[in-house]
C-alpha positions in Angstrom: 141.5 89.4 95.8 139.0 87.1 97.5 135.5 87.5 96.1 132.4 87.1 98.3 128.8 85.8 98.1 125.6 87.7 98.4 122.6 86.2 100.1 119.3 88.1 100.0 116.1 87.1 101.6 113.1 86.4 99.4 111.5 89.8 99.8 114.0 91.2 97.3 111.7 90.1 94.5 114.5 89.1 92.2 113.4 86.6 89.6 115.6 83.6 88.7 117.0 85.4 85.7 118.3 88.3 87.7 119.5 86.2 90.6 121.4 84.0 88.2 122.9 86.9 86.1 124.1 88.8 89.1 125.0 85.7 91.2 122.8 86.6 94.1 121.6 83.7 96.3 118.0 84.2 97.4 116.7 82.6 100.6 113.0 82.3 100.3 110.5 83.0 103.0 107.2 81.3 103.4 103.9 81.9 101.8 100.8 80.3 103.4 97.9 79.8 100.9 94.2 79.7 101.8 94.4 75.9 101.6 97.1 76.1 104.4 99.9 74.8 102.1 103.3 76.5 102.5 105.3 77.5 99.4 108.5 79.4 98.9 107.6 83.0 97.8 109.7 83.2 94.7 108.3 79.9 93.3 104.7 81.0 93.5 104.3 81.5 89.8 105.0 77.8 89.4 101.7 77.2 91.3 99.5 79.9 89.7 99.8 83.0 87.5 100.4 86.5 88.7 96.9 87.6 87.6 95.3 84.6 89.3 97.1 85.3 92.5 96.2 89.0 92.7 92.6 88.4 91.7 92.2 85.8 94.5 94.1 88.0 96.9 91.6 90.8 96.3 88.7 88.4 97.0 90.3 86.7 100.0 92.9 89.0 101.6 92.8 87.3 104.9 93.4 83.8 103.4 97.1 84.5 102.7 100.0 84.9 105.2 103.7 85.3 105.0 106.7 84.6 107.3 110.4 85.1 106.8 113.1 82.4 106.7 113.7 81.5 110.3 117.0 81.5 112.2 117.8 77.8 111.4 117.1 78.4 107.7 119.4 81.3 107.7 122.1 79.4 109.6 122.0 76.5 107.2 122.2 78.8 104.1 125.1 80.8 105.7 127.1 77.8 106.8 126.9 76.2 103.3 128.5 79.4 101.9 131.2 80.2 104.5 132.4 76.7 105.3 135.0 76.9 102.5 136.2 80.4 103.6 134.0 82.5 101.3 133.0 85.9 102.8 129.3 86.5 102.9 127.2 89.6 102.6 123.7 89.1 103.8 120.9 91.6 102.9 117.4 91.6 104.4 114.1 93.5 104.2 113.7 96.6 106.3 113.8 95.9 110.0 110.9 98.3 110.3 108.7 95.8 108.6 110.0 92.4 109.7 112.2 90.6 112.2 114.3 89.1 109.3 117.3 91.2 110.0 117.4 90.0 113.6 117.0 86.4 112.5 120.0 86.9 110.1 122.2 88.4 112.8 121.3 85.7 115.2 122.1 83.0 112.6 125.4 84.7 111.8 126.4 84.5 115.4 125.6 80.8 115.5 127.6 80.1 112.4 130.6 81.9 113.9 130.5 79.6 116.8 131.3 76.7 114.4 133.4 78.7 112.0 135.0 81.5 114.1 136.9 82.9 111.2 133.9 83.2 109.0 133.4 86.7 107.4 129.8 87.6 107.5 128.2 91.1 107.3 124.5 91.6 107.6 122.8 94.6 106.1 119.4 96.0 107.0 118.4 97.5 103.6 115.6 99.6 105.0 113.8 98.6 101.8 111.5 95.9 100.5 110.5 94.4 97.2 112.1 95.7 94.0 113.8 98.6 96.0 115.6 95.9 98.0 116.3 93.9 94.8 117.8 96.9 93.1 120.1 97.4 96.0 121.2 93.7 95.8 121.9 94.2 92.1 124.0 97.3 92.8 126.0 95.3 95.4 126.7 92.6 92.8 127.8 95.3 90.3 130.2 96.8 92.8 131.5 93.3 93.5 132.1 92.8 89.8 134.1 96.0 89.8 136.5 94.3 92.3 135.2 95.9 95.6 135.7 93.8 98.7 132.8 92.7 100.9 133.6 95.3 103.5 133.8 98.0 100.8 130.4 97.0 99.4 128.8 96.7 102.8 130.1 100.1 103.8 128.8 101.6 100.6 125.3 100.1 101.2 125.2 101.5 104.7 126.2 104.9 103.5 123.8 105.0 100.5 120.7 102.9 101.4 118.7 106.1 101.7 119.5 107.0 98.2 117.3 104.2 96.8 114.0 105.8 95.8 110.5 104.7 95.0 108.4 106.8 92.6 105.0 105.5 91.9 101.5 105.0 93.1 99.4 102.5 95.0 95.8 102.9 94.1 94.5 100.5 96.8 95.9 101.4 100.2 93.9 98.9 102.2 96.5 96.1 102.1 99.5 98.1 103.1 97.6 100.0 105.8 96.4 96.8 107.3 99.8 95.2 107.3 101.6 98.3 108.7 103.6 99.0 105.5 102.3 102.5 105.0 102.7 105.5 107.4 99.8 107.9 108.0 97.5 105.7 106.0 94.3 106.8 107.7 94.5 110.3 106.4 94.1 109.1 102.9 91.1 106.9 103.2 87.8 108.1 101.8 89.4 110.2 99.1 90.6 107.4 96.7 88.0 107.5 93.9 90.1 108.4 90.9 93.0 109.4 93.1 96.6 108.1 92.7 98.4 108.3 96.0 102.1 108.8 95.3 104.5 107.1 97.6 108.2 107.3 98.5 110.4 105.4 101.0 110.8 107.3 104.2 114.0 107.5 106.2 113.1 104.3 108.1 112.2 102.3 105.0 108.4 102.6 105.2 106.3 103.8 102.3 104.8 107.2 102.9 102.2 109.0 100.7 103.8 112.3 99.7 101.1 113.5 97.3 97.8 112.7 95.6 97.3 113.0 91.9 93.9 113.2 90.2 94.1 110.5 87.6 96.9 108.6 85.9 97.8 111.4 83.4 98.5 113.9 86.2 100.3 111.1 88.2 102.6 110.2 85.3 103.6 113.9 84.8 104.3 114.5 88.4 106.3 111.3 88.8 108.5 112.2 85.8 109.2 115.6 87.3 109.9 113.9 90.6 112.4 111.5 89.1 114.1 114.3 87.2 114.7 116.2 90.4 115.7 113.3 92.6 117.6 110.8 90.4 121.3 111.0 89.6 123.0 109.8 86.4 120.0 107.8 85.2 121.8 107.2 81.9 124.3 105.0 83.8 121.6 103.2 85.9 119.5 100.2 85.9 115.9 101.1 86.8 113.3 98.7 88.1 109.5 99.2 87.7 107.4 97.1 89.9 103.7 96.3 89.4 101.1 94.2 91.2 98.5 93.5 88.6 99.1 96.9 86.9 101.2 95.7 83.9 99.6 98.1 81.3 100.4 101.1 83.5 103.9 99.8 84.2 104.6 99.5 80.4 103.3 103.1 79.9 105.5 104.4 82.7 108.5 102.5 81.3 108.1 104.1 77.9 107.8 107.6 79.4 110.9 107.1 81.5 112.9 105.8 78.5 111.8 108.7 76.3 112.7 111.3 78.9 115.7 109.9 80.8 117.3 107.2 78.6 118.4 104.9 81.5 121.1 102.3 80.9 118.5 99.6 81.3 114.9 99.4 82.6 113.0 96.3 83.6 109.4 95.7 84.7 109.5 93.3 87.7 106.8 91.2 89.3 106.2 91.5 93.0 106.0 88.0 94.3 103.6 86.9 97.1 106.2 87.4 99.9 105.7 91.1 99.4 102.6 91.1 97.3 100.4 89.7 100.1 101.2 92.8 102.1 101.1 95.3 99.2 98.0 94.0 97.4 97.0 94.9 93.8 97.4 98.4 92.6 101.2 99.1 92.9 103.0 100.7 90.0 106.4 102.3 90.8 109.9 102.9 89.6 113.0 102.3 91.7 116.3 104.1 91.1 119.3 105.6 92.9 119.3 109.4 93.5 119.8 112.1 96.1 119.6 111.2 99.7 116.0 111.1 101.0 115.3 113.8 103.6 114.6 112.6 107.1 111.1 114.1 107.2 110.4 113.8 103.5 109.8 117.6 103.4 112.0 118.0 100.3 110.3 115.2 98.5 106.8 116.4 99.3 107.7 119.9 98.1 108.8 118.5 94.7 105.6 116.5 94.3 103.3 119.3 95.4 104.9 121.7 93.0 104.7 119.2 90.2 101.1 118.5 90.8 100.3 122.3 91.1 102.0 123.1 87.8 100.2 120.3 86.1 96.7 121.5 86.9 
């Protein structure tokens, strides 16, 4: 059976260790720094530390900008893979947040003009950051089980809305400004001591589904939420993302391990390609579970009940 390659854009937030272990090729986008230099997003920590980046981002949020890999960059990366007949699965950040998926599809069409027999399948993950990265890892795991590219791509299309986010973002100003959060205005002015709890919606945006008073209440509600929405966590890899909230992420990891005993759990950095648009203050777990409801009514009900019972 012919294997296939996986190409993910740089907003998947997979570090070099993960991309190497799971043989996922990462095509970086562009990060423009305040000095106007352009660096690949995943290599940012070669330039400065995570803490230095998020501290400066807080002071100078308008000094940083991002852009995805362009059509030509996608075309070159794809052509290098398919020219020897290797099928290619391309995964991109949610089309609700970026034009990256369209760039990838356009590039695939250009490649097929030169290599008409090339097998290329582009997937709009409807996710970003570690949620997208977890999906890429799951694709690689299915490939390792012997699934074909088409089988894996079909599975991703059918199950993308089962990839959950359970966590908080205690500074909404960045995601609201960048259009990464729905209904953001309703939550401003109430954030002192509040942990807004977010989940992916049906279109891949993050939506606040509840507000916890303090970290203790938030942890308790999130554990209950994971318990009611996750499936077979003992057989899963779980990611925890954090943007300058490492201590909270380590606490959350321990709580998840003690209650759910996942197969593996990792704390992941959020690199600047996503971090510039998220800002400091994110701490969230990512896992596979029940399908997310189209209006998030089921998810809101779970969180509201968990927060009420914890009072």
